[in-house]
SEPA-146812 format. One record per residue (C-alpha): chain; y, x, z; residue number from 1; residue in one letter. Coordinates in Angstrom, 3 decimals, m for minus. Example, Ala and Ser with C-alpha at 12.3 -4.5 7.8 and 13.67 -1.06 7.14 Angstrom:
2
{'A' {m4.500 12.300 7.800} 1 'a'} {'A' {m1.060 13.670 7.140} 2 's'} 
//
This chain:
379
{'A' {26.181 21.097 m10.717} 1 'm'} {'A' {27.781 20.067 m7.425} 2 'e'} {'A' {25.390 18.514 m4.927} 3 'k'} {'A' {26.175 15.082 m3.411} 4 'p'} {'A' {27.667 15.005 0.106} 5 'p'} {'A' {25.323 15.403 3.073} 6 'i'} {'A' {24.519 12.279 5.104} 7 'i'} {'A' {25.033 13.831 8.512} 8 'w'} {'A' {23.737 10.832 10.469} 9 't'} {'A' {20.331 11.112 8.798} 10 'n'} {'A' {20.259 14.897 9.076} 11 'v'} {'A' {20.993 14.747 12.807} 12 'l'} {'A' {18.439 11.986 13.485} 13 'v'} {'A' {15.646 13.847 11.681} 14 'f'} {'A' {16.602 17.258 13.085} 15 'a'} {'A' {17.109 16.173 16.703} 16 'v'} {'A' {13.998 14.004 16.963} 17 't'} {'A' {11.807 16.647 15.306} 18 'f'} {'A' {13.180 19.462 17.506} 19 't'} {'A' {12.710 17.508 20.740} 20 'i'} {'A' {9.163 16.514 19.732} 21 'a'} {'A' {8.216 20.020 18.554} 22 'a'} {'A' {9.610 21.773 21.648} 23 'v'} {'A' {9.483 19.109 24.345} 24 'g'} {'A' {5.919 17.853 23.833} 25 'i'} {'A' {4.158 21.265 24.210} 26 'p'} {'A' {6.475 22.292 27.059} 27 'a'} {'A' {5.905 19.070 28.997} 28 'y'} {'A' {2.143 19.258 28.429} 29 'e'} {'A' {2.049 22.817 29.809} 30 'i'} {'A' {4.317 22.160 32.811} 31 'm'} {'A' {3.362 18.587 33.750} 32 'v'} {'A' {0.732 17.152 31.435} 33 'g'} {'A' {0.514 13.777 29.746} 34 'f'} {'A' {m1.594 11.035 31.319} 35 't'} {'A' {m3.937 8.660 29.485} 36 'w'} {'A' {m1.243 5.958 29.807} 37 'm'} {'A' {1.240 7.971 27.739} 38 'e'} {'A' {m1.409 8.856 25.153} 39 'i'} {'A' {m2.620 5.263 24.735} 40 'v'} {'A' {0.943 3.890 24.677} 41 'a'} {'A' {1.928 6.398 21.977} 42 't'} {'A' {m1.056 5.496 19.778} 43 'i'} {'A' {m0.405 1.758 20.166} 44 'l'} {'A' {3.318 2.057 19.466} 45 'c'} {'A' {2.627 4.330 16.489} 46 'l'} {'A' {0.276 1.670 15.123} 47 'g'} {'A' {2.815 m1.082 15.747} 48 'y'} {'A' {5.522 0.807 13.844} 49 'c'} {'A' {3.180 1.757 11.022} 50 'g'} {'A' {1.745 m1.722 10.509} 51 'm'} {'A' {5.222 m3.266 10.655} 52 's'} {'A' {6.131 m1.079 7.682} 53 'i'} {'A' {2.885 m1.503 5.743} 54 't'} {'A' {2.133 m5.175 6.390} 55 'a'} {'A' {5.749 m6.288 6.853} 56 'g'} {'A' {8.245 m4.210 4.903} 57 'y'} {'A' {5.842 m3.218 2.133} 58 'h'} {'A' {3.237 m5.859 1.370} 59 'r'} {'A' {5.072 m8.932 2.702} 60 'l'} {'A' {8.732 m8.415 1.818} 61 'w'} {'A' {8.882 m5.736 m0.887} 62 'a'} {'A' {5.950 m7.065 m2.950} 63 'h'} {'A' {5.447 m10.623 m1.635} 64 'k'} {'A' {1.667 m10.239 m1.758} 65 't'} {'A' {1.262 m13.014 0.836} 66 'y'} {'A' {3.242 m15.449 2.984} 67 'd'} {'A' {3.585 m15.023 6.744} 68 'a'} {'A' {4.348 m17.344 9.650} 69 'h'} {'A' {7.773 m16.748 11.275} 70 'p'} {'A' {5.997 m15.352 14.350} 71 'i'} {'A' {4.498 m12.569 12.235} 72 'm'} {'A' {7.819 m11.969 10.511} 73 'q'} {'A' {9.633 m11.541 13.824} 74 'w'} {'A' {6.950 m9.094 14.999} 75 'i'} {'A' {7.350 m7.063 11.789} 76 'f'} {'A' {11.156 m7.198 11.886} 77 'a'} {'A' {11.293 m5.809 15.428} 78 'i'} {'A' {8.588 m3.238 14.662} 79 'g'} {'A' {10.479 m2.150 11.551} 80 'g'} {'A' {13.582 m1.465 13.624} 81 'a'} {'A' {11.382 0.446 16.091} 82 'f'} {'A' {10.113 2.565 13.144} 83 'a'} {'A' {13.737 3.449 12.276} 84 'l'} {'A' {13.362 3.285 8.487} 85 'q'} {'A' {16.396 1.139 7.677} 86 'n'} {'A' {16.441 m2.644 7.473} 87 's'} {'A' {13.715 m4.585 5.660} 88 'a'} {'A' {16.300 m5.712 3.086} 89 'l'} {'A' {17.433 m2.170 2.261} 90 'h'} {'A' {13.891 m0.735 2.377} 91 'w'} {'A' {12.544 m3.433 0.053} 92 's'} {'A' {15.404 m2.959 m2.392} 93 's'} {'A' {14.712 0.786 m2.602} 94 'd'} {'A' {10.997 0.203 m2.979} 95 'h'} {'A' {11.323 m2.347 m5.780} 96 'r'} {'A' {13.509 0.108 m7.692} 97 'i'} {'A' {10.890 2.811 m7.103} 98 'h'} {'A' {8.175 0.644 m8.675} 99 'h'} {'A' {10.350 m0.456 m11.563} 100 'k'} {'A' {11.446 3.077 m12.459} 101 'f'} {'A' {8.661 5.199 m10.965} 102 'v'} {'A' {8.960 8.920 m11.813} 103 'd'} {'A' {12.300 8.479 m13.608} 104 'q'} {'A' {14.428 11.078 m11.860} 105 'n'} {'A' {17.747 9.373 m12.567} 106 'd'} {'A' {16.622 5.957 m11.282} 107 'k'} {'A' {13.628 6.282 m8.939} 108 'd'} {'A' {15.152 6.763 m5.428} 109 'p'} {'A' {12.370 9.127 m4.371} 110 'y'} {'A' {10.907 10.347 m7.638} 111 's'} {'A' {7.914 12.636 m7.096} 112 'a'} {'A' {8.911 14.592 m10.181} 113 'k'} {'A' {11.879 15.923 m8.222} 114 'm'} {'A' {9.451 17.864 m6.019} 115 'g'} {'A' {7.722 17.447 m2.663} 116 'f'} {'A' {10.764 18.068 m0.453} 117 'w'} {'A' {12.985 15.649 m2.351} 118 'y'} {'A' {10.456 12.791 m2.453} 119 's'} {'A' {9.404 13.348 1.161} 120 'h'} {'A' {12.756 13.541 2.933} 121 'i'} {'A' {15.402 15.217 0.759} 122 'g'} {'A' {16.463 12.002 m0.955} 123 'w'} {'A' {17.652 10.667 2.410} 124 'm'} {'A' {19.710 13.728 3.358} 125 'l'} {'A' {22.379 13.512 0.651} 126 'r'} {'A' {24.317 10.707 m1.060} 127 'e'} {'A' {22.060 10.648 m4.123} 128 'y'} {'A' {22.068 6.846 m4.323} 129 'q'} {'A' {25.543 6.061 m2.975} 130 'a'} {'A' {26.430 3.944 m6.030} 131 'h'} {'A' {23.942 1.261 m4.997} 132 'r'} {'A' {23.821 1.436 m1.200} 133 'y'} {'A' {25.097 m2.127 m0.946} 134 'h'} {'A' {23.630 m3.520 m4.167} 135 'd'} {'A' {20.921 m5.935 m3.109} 136 'y'} {'A' {20.770 m7.907 m6.342} 137 's'} {'A' {17.042 m7.171 m6.706} 138 'n'} {'A' {16.222 m8.739 m3.321} 139 'v'} {'A' {18.069 m12.040 m3.587} 140 'r'} {'A' {14.879 m13.799 m2.493} 141 'd'} {'A' {14.964 m11.888 0.798} 142 'l'} {'A' {18.613 m12.763 1.321} 143 'q'} {'A' {17.440 m16.357 1.773} 144 'n'} {'A' {15.125 m15.262 4.589} 145 'n'} {'A' {16.894 m15.809 7.931} 146 'k'} {'A' {14.670 m13.351 9.799} 147 'i'} {'A' {15.210 m10.563 7.271} 148 'v'} {'A' {18.958 m11.140 7.278} 149 'm'} {'A' {19.153 m11.301 11.079} 150 'f'} {'A' {17.411 m7.933 11.272} 151 'q'} {'A' {19.673 m6.510 8.559} 152 'h'} {'A' {22.828 m7.708 10.321} 153 'k'} {'A' {21.761 m6.487 13.769} 154 'h'} {'A' {19.686 m3.499 12.645} 155 'y'} {'A' {21.590 m0.826 14.600} 156 'l'} {'A' {21.402 m2.804 17.851} 157 'l'} {'A' {17.689 m3.483 17.352} 158 'l'} {'A' {16.939 0.199 16.725} 159 't'} {'A' {18.686 1.223 19.944} 160 'v'} {'A' {16.996 m1.503 21.993} 161 'l'} {'A' {13.520 m0.704 20.677} 162 't'} {'A' {13.658 3.096 20.470} 163 'n'} {'A' {15.080 3.457 23.961} 164 'f'} {'A' {14.180 0.157 25.586} 165 'g'} {'A' {10.435 0.206 24.849} 166 'i'} {'A' {9.808 3.801 26.056} 167 'p'} {'A' {11.945 3.210 29.171} 168 'l'} {'A' {10.149 m0.053 29.921} 169 'f'} {'A' {6.785 1.681 29.561} 170 'l'} {'A' {8.120 4.510 31.723} 171 'g'} {'A' {9.020 1.961 34.401} 172 'w'} {'A' {5.493 0.519 34.237} 173 'l'} {'A' {3.846 3.932 34.491} 174 's'} {'A' {6.381 5.494 36.843} 175 'g'} {'A' {7.049 8.326 34.394} 176 'n'} {'A' {10.215 7.900 32.338} 177 'y'} {'A' {10.356 11.432 30.877} 178 'i'} {'A' {6.732 11.444 29.719} 179 'g'} {'A' {7.118 8.082 27.977} 180 'm'} {'A' {10.442 9.042 26.390} 181 'l'} {'A' {8.928 12.204 24.956} 182 'l'} {'A' {5.645 10.680 23.748} 183 's'} {'A' {6.470 7.060 22.868} 184 'v'} {'A' {10.095 7.815 22.073} 185 'g'} {'A' {10.241 11.076 20.144} 186 'f'} {'A' {6.686 12.046 19.170} 187 'l'} {'A' {5.849 8.524 18.007} 188 'r'} {'A' {9.032 8.343 15.931} 189 'l'} {'A' {8.520 11.714 14.230} 190 'v'} {'A' {4.879 10.958 13.393} 191 'l'} {'A' {5.772 7.462 12.179} 192 's'} {'A' {8.480 8.858 9.914} 193 'h'} {'A' {6.445 11.588 8.285} 194 'h'} {'A' {3.224 9.604 7.920} 195 'f'} {'A' {5.203 6.998 5.988} 196 't'} {'A' {7.091 9.627 3.996} 197 'f'} {'A' {3.741 11.080 2.864} 198 'f'} {'A' {3.300 8.023 0.628} 199 'i'} {'A' {6.441 8.943 m1.315} 200 'n'} {'A' {5.484 12.612 m1.538} 201 's'} {'A' {1.821 13.569 m1.029} 202 'l'} {'A' {0.446 10.289 m2.410} 203 'a'} {'A' {2.094 11.206 m5.725} 204 'h'} {'A' {0.693 14.756 m5.694} 205 'i'} {'A' {m2.684 14.891 m3.901} 206 'w'} {'A' {m5.647 12.710 m4.868} 207 'g'} {'A' {m7.278 11.114 m7.894} 208 'n'} {'A' {m6.238 8.533 m10.473} 209 'q'} {'A' {m9.122 6.101 m11.012} 210 'p'} {'A' {m7.003 3.230 m12.391} 211 'y'} {'A' {m4.026 4.634 m14.310} 212 't'} {'A' {m2.434 7.885 m15.410} 213 'd'} {'A' {0.830 6.255 m16.449} 214 'q'} {'A' {2.520 7.448 m13.246} 215 'n'} {'A' {2.050 10.143 m10.599} 216 't'} {'A' {0.516 7.884 m7.916} 217 'a'} {'A' {m2.824 9.001 m6.445} 218 'r'} {'A' {m5.617 7.525 m4.329} 219 'd'} {'A' {m6.314 9.586 m1.213} 220 'n'} {'A' {m8.587 8.565 1.672} 221 'g'} {'A' {m7.046 11.050 4.112} 222 'v'} {'A' {m3.570 9.624 3.548} 223 'l'} {'A' {m5.008 6.105 3.834} 224 'a'} {'A' {m6.225 7.002 7.330} 225 'f'} {'A' {m2.783 8.249 8.357} 226 'l'} {'A' {m0.884 5.338 6.793} 227 't'} {'A' {m3.036 2.297 7.642} 228 'y'} {'A' {m4.427 1.907 4.127} 229 'g'} {'A' {m1.407 2.854 2.027} 230 'e'} {'A' {m3.092 5.990 0.685} 231 'g'} {'A' {m4.856 4.096 m2.102} 232 'y'} {'A' {m1.647 4.489 m4.027} 233 'h'} {'A' {m2.949 4.728 m7.592} 234 'n'} {'A' {m4.446 1.254 m7.237} 235 'f'} {'A' {m1.254 m0.039 m5.670} 236 'h'} {'A' {1.025 1.180 m8.455} 237 'h'} {'A' {m0.900 m0.658 m11.162} 238 'i'} {'A' {m1.752 m3.776 m9.084} 239 'f'} {'A' {1.276 m3.952 m6.786} 240 'e'} {'A' {1.020 m7.705 m6.117} 241 'y'} {'A' {m2.448 m7.415 m4.539} 242 'd'} {'A' {m2.298 m7.698 m0.741} 243 'y'} {'A' {m5.035 m5.041 m0.570} 244 'r'} {'A' {m4.708 m1.338 m1.281} 245 'n'} {'A' {m8.262 m0.354 m0.417} 246 'g'} {'A' {m10.266 m2.963 m2.322} 247 'i'} {'A' {m13.783 m1.871 m1.313} 248 'r'} {'A' {m15.271 m2.783 2.083} 249 'w'} {'A' {m15.725 0.895 2.993} 250 'w'} {'A' {m12.143 1.896 2.212} 251 'q'} {'A' {m9.936 2.311 5.296} 252 'f'} {'A' {m7.215 m0.328 5.007} 253 'd'} {'A' {m6.406 m1.863 8.423} 254 'p'} {'A' {m3.291 m3.455 6.931} 255 't'} {'A' {m5.564 m5.497 4.649} 256 'k'} {'A' {m7.800 m6.380 7.597} 257 'w'} {'A' {m4.803 m7.516 9.649} 258 'l'} {'A' {m3.448 m9.737 6.861} 259 'i'} {'A' {m6.861 m11.242 6.154} 260 'k'} {'A' {m7.786 m11.869 9.790} 261 's'} {'A' {m4.404 m13.496 10.453} 262 'c'} {'A' {m5.111 m15.918 7.581} 263 's'} {'A' {m8.057 m17.295 9.580} 264 'w'} {'A' {m5.685 m18.560 12.287} 265 'v'} {'A' {m2.882 m19.694 9.962} 266 'g'} {'A' {m0.476 m16.802 10.540} 267 'l'} {'A' {m0.738 m15.640 6.914} 268 't'} {'A' {m1.499 m17.571 3.713} 269 'r'} {'A' {m1.419 m17.368 m0.096} 270 'n'} {'A' {m3.008 m13.930 m0.139} 271 'l'} {'A' {m2.737 m12.587 m3.699} 272 'k'} {'A' {m5.686 m10.718 m5.201} 273 'v'} {'A' {m5.882 m9.095 m8.621} 274 'c'} {'A' {m8.754 m10.469 m10.758} 275 'p'} {'A' {m11.809 m8.210 m10.592} 276 'e'} {'A' {m12.105 m7.953 m14.379} 277 'd'} {'A' {m8.610 m6.444 m14.672} 278 'r'} {'A' {m9.517 m3.815 m12.066} 279 'i'} {'A' {m12.794 m2.948 m13.797} 280 'l'} {'A' {m11.095 m2.731 m17.196} 281 'k'} {'A' {m8.446 m0.349 m15.861} 282 'a'} {'A' {m11.116 1.843 m14.276} 283 'k'} {'A' {m13.264 1.859 m17.441} 284 'a'} {'A' {m10.260 2.830 m19.578} 285 'l'} {'A' {m9.523 5.811 m17.332} 286 'm'} {'A' {m13.168 6.872 m17.507} 287 'q'} {'A' {m13.013 6.637 m21.293} 288 'l'} {'A' {m9.838 8.741 m21.493} 289 'k'} {'A' {m11.290 11.530 m19.357} 290 'r'} {'A' {m14.603 11.531 m21.178} 291 'a'} {'A' {m12.844 11.700 m24.565} 292 'q'} {'A' {m10.933 14.811 m23.489} 293 'v'} {'A' {m14.188 16.531 m22.458} 294 'k'} {'A' {m16.029 15.375 m25.592} 295 'a'} {'A' {m13.384 16.887 m27.891} 296 'l'} {'A' {m14.458 20.332 m26.723} 297 'q'} {'A' {m18.070 19.837 m27.877} 298 'l'} {'A' {m19.405 20.826 m31.325} 299 'p'} {'A' {m20.608 17.304 m32.184} 300 'n'} {'A' {m17.414 15.684 m30.898} 301 'a'} {'A' {m17.038 13.109 m33.666} 302 'e'} {'A' {m20.486 11.603 m33.116} 303 'q'} {'A' {m20.062 11.543 m29.350} 304 'i'} {'A' {m16.649 9.880 m29.603} 305 'l'} {'A' {m18.047 7.173 m31.905} 306 'q'} {'A' {m20.915 6.495 m29.490} 307 'r'} {'A' {m18.486 6.499 m26.587} 308 'm'} {'A' {m16.212 3.959 m28.261} 309 'e'} {'A' {m19.225 1.766 m29.097} 310 'h'} {'A' {m20.477 1.796 m25.472} 311 'e'} {'A' {m16.966 1.092 m24.208} 312 'y'} {'A' {m16.468 m1.895 m26.518} 313 'q'} {'A' {m19.894 m3.261 m25.583} 314 'l'} {'A' {m18.981 m2.953 m21.904} 315 'l'} {'A' {m15.731 m4.862 m22.467} 316 'l'} {'A' {m17.482 m7.618 m24.422} 317 'e'} {'A' {m20.126 m8.192 m21.746} 318 'r'} {'A' {m17.528 m7.948 m19.013} 319 'm'} {'A' {m15.339 m10.584 m20.678} 320 'q'} {'A' {m18.257 m12.984 m21.277} 321 'a'} {'A' {m19.441 m12.614 m17.688} 322 'y'} {'A' {m16.065 m13.196 m16.055} 323 'f'} {'A' {m15.146 m16.091 m18.354} 324 'e'} {'A' {m18.317 m17.931 m17.367} 325 'l'} {'A' {m17.671 m17.064 m13.732} 326 'q'} {'A' {m14.247 m18.726 m13.998} 327 'k'} {'A' {m15.837 m21.802 m15.581} 328 't'} {'A' {m18.302 m22.128 m12.701} 329 'l'} {'A' {m15.545 m21.760 m10.131} 330 'l'} {'A' {m13.431 m24.373 m11.915} 331 'a'} {'A' {m16.346 m26.830 m11.910} 332 'q'} {'A' {m16.783 m26.427 m8.181} 333 'k'} {'A' {m13.194 m27.531 m7.651} 334 'k'} {'A' {m13.597 m30.707 m9.689} 335 'v'} {'A' {m14.625 m33.607 m7.489} 336 'g'} {'A' {m17.100 m36.054 m9.004} 337 'm'} {'A' {m16.761 m39.712 m7.933} 338 'q'} {'A' {m19.855 m41.348 m9.475} 339 'h'} {'A' {m23.530 m40.574 m8.994} 340 'k'} {'A' {m24.123 m40.448 m12.733} 341 'k'} {'A' {m21.328 m37.962 m13.188} 342 'a'} {'A' {m22.712 m35.914 m10.309} 343 'q'} {'A' {m26.155 m35.902 m11.942} 344 'l'} {'A' {m24.715 m34.739 m15.278} 345 'i'} {'A' {m22.730 m32.079 m13.474} 346 'q'} {'A' {m25.853 m30.791 m11.699} 347 's'} {'A' {m27.642 m30.393 m15.060} 348 'y'} {'A' {m24.595 m28.647 m16.547} 349 'n'} {'A' {m24.313 m26.377 m13.537} 350 'e'} {'A' {m28.003 m25.487 m13.796} 351 'f'} {'A' {m27.542 m24.406 m17.428} 352 'd'} {'A' {m24.332 m22.568 m16.635} 353 'l'} {'A' {m25.879 m20.781 m13.676} 354 'r'} {'A' {m28.799 m19.708 m15.835} 355 'k'} {'A' {m26.364 m18.340 m18.419} 356 'q'} {'A' {m24.328 m16.778 m15.618} 357 'y'} {'A' {m27.385 m14.971 m14.249} 358 'q'} {'A' {m28.268 m13.655 m17.714} 359 'e'} {'A' {m24.702 m12.512 m18.383} 360 'l'} {'A' {m24.451 m10.864 m14.977} 361 'r'} {'A' {m27.675 m8.944 m15.534} 362 'e'} {'A' {m26.484 m7.928 m19.013} 363 'g'} {'A' {m23.104 m6.833 m17.677} 364 'f'} {'A' {m24.655 m4.891 m14.785} 365 'q'} {'A' {m27.085 m3.201 m17.166} 366 'f'} {'A' {m24.236 m2.200 m19.464} 367 'q'} {'A' {m22.245 m0.920 m16.475} 368 'q'} {'A' {m25.171 1.342 m15.534} 369 'r'} {'A' {m25.521 2.501 m19.127} 370 'q'} {'A' {m21.798 3.229 m19.287} 371 'w'} {'A' {m21.869 5.192 m16.019} 372 'q'} {'A' {m24.866 7.263 m17.120} 373 'l'} {'A' {m23.217 7.976 m20.465} 374 'f'} {'A' {m19.814 8.852 m18.988} 375 'i'} {'A' {m21.297 11.080 m16.272} 376 'e'} {'A' {m22.508 13.449 m19.005} 377 'q'} {'A' {m18.840 14.270 m19.712} 378 'y'} {'A' {m17.410 14.021 m16.206} 379 'a'} 
//
């Protein structure tokens, strides 16, 4: 089978930037040495590029997990051009196709089932997707966004201005043009590229699958550290409209922290969060599947599987009762009472509901502990 034509522009960009970074950085460090200004500037610019992709391209435009003030959108649009990963319109179109057809080699632009090299960078080196390079029918919503379309129209100019202008400006401030060009220009760009590419490749190979095994996506804390929270990829692929990737307080997700903190000053709003019960149900189902596989290897498999199914159903029942009552309590809080009598009745109702809520919560938590103890025997 004849391979598609090579995209020489992409090949040259990746090859030249990587070569200059790989050779120039060590050589300059040995002969001259980088100052703290170059190191700090590189880290800050790397973060700016990375967060523009994660918070802007990915969670804002590709998945619409929240709304952002135009100021934030302009910051992300410029940072996206600085990251040199195509326009937000094109990137979002590719990414929506990836989610819709994940792991389908003939449709997923960077299918992990095509191998590490292909999903990491190979898909960008040849004309594999030439038939839809200008088909943006799946991002019509973004075509109504003036900032996205301005960046798309002037993308090439913006990439030149940012990738040369910012390092040269910083070089002027520090008095060291070559050092800034090497560190902020080339090293930052290479690291930004490959850290992002790891989500298409390594995040579909290395890690665990606590929420779904219906695709190759994995959760990986190491990758989350390198990609500003994007490494919790198994969660993301099943709950893609959640503005969070790391949902627990201890999970490293600075993109989530940025979006949330900006909501406190009105720069972001309408942050979408997946209901907790859906997350817990997905996790419990995966635990059940793994435990069933282990149990089948035991001599008394049939009895264990029956007990397992019983505990699982009991967990779901108590979970459903608990979260339904929780929703009722939250709904009551939103209802404004106008008369004192109505307020008095509501207080009595709330007292009863809260008592039931406490009992259901304790029952649900007890069953969760029972489930965990039971499942751990077959982990």
